[in-house]
N, C-alpha and C positions, 0 to 999 in steps of 0.2 A: 266389577263387583269388588266390594271391600268387606273383608272379614275382620271383626274385632273380637279378640279373645280377652276374656276377663279372668284374671287369676286371683284367687284369694290368698291372703297371707297364710303361711303354715300355722297350724294350730298346735298348741301343746296338749290339747285333749287327747286321751288315749291311755293305754295301760303300760305301766312301768314296773320293772323288777329292781331290787336292790343289787348293786355291785358294791363289794366291800373289800377293804385291805386287811389282810391278816386276821380274818374272821372276827372283825371288830364287834359284830352283833352276835356272833356264835354261828356254828355250823347250821346250815339250813335256812338262814335268813334270806337267801336269794329267792326262796319260794314265796316271800311276801309280794303282794301285788298292789300297787297304787293305781287306782282307776280314776282318772280325771275325766268326768263326763261332760259332754257338750252343754248340758243344762246347768253347768257350774257347780255341781255337787261332786263329792269325791268320797271314796272309802279306801282304807288300807286294810287288806285282808291277808290272812295266812290260812289257806285251806278254807274251812267253814267259819273260822273265827274272824270277826270284825274287830280290828285293833283301834281304829279311829274312823270317824266319818264327819262330814261337815260340808262347807262350801269352799270354793276356791276362786281366785281372781288372778288376772295377769295384767301387769302394767310395766312398761319400759324394760321388758326382758326379765322380769321377776315374777314368779308365781308365789302367791300367798295363800296359806291354808288357815281355816278358822279354828281348828282343834289340833292338838298334838300333845306330846309330853315326853319326858325322859330325853333320849337321844333323838327323838323325832323333831326336826326343825319345823318352823312355821313359814319360813321363806326360802325360796330356791331360785338360784340364777339359772336361766335357760342357756344351755351350751350345746347347740346342735340338738341331738336326740337325748341329751342328758339333762337332769335337774340336779344342780350342785347345791347342797344344803348350805345355808348361811347362818351365822350367829354374830350379832353385833356388827353386821356389815362385812364380815370376813368369811371367806370360803372355809367350809369344813372339808378336809381332803381325804379322810379315811373311808368315806362311803358316798354313794350317789344313787339316784334313780336313773335307769337307762330304759328308754322306750323299747317295747317288745317289737 
């Protein structure tokens, strides 16, 4: 008897919290939740408040969001269970999203 196991690639879909250096976004920012859903929609919430929502995609280890603003990046490099924000192709190092 031969058993064949199929494994799917890890998905970036899931819920993430902000990790920040030196309170870059202010105290309590860690309570914000980025929810990348399997249907390729997302929202960023803080409690009952929706800060951003839209669609997301992933290609070649980079997650792209359709909406954002201010310090909210639109592209993120996948680094294990973390999403590292990028601007002009360079990593932003003072904050990141970490999968719950």
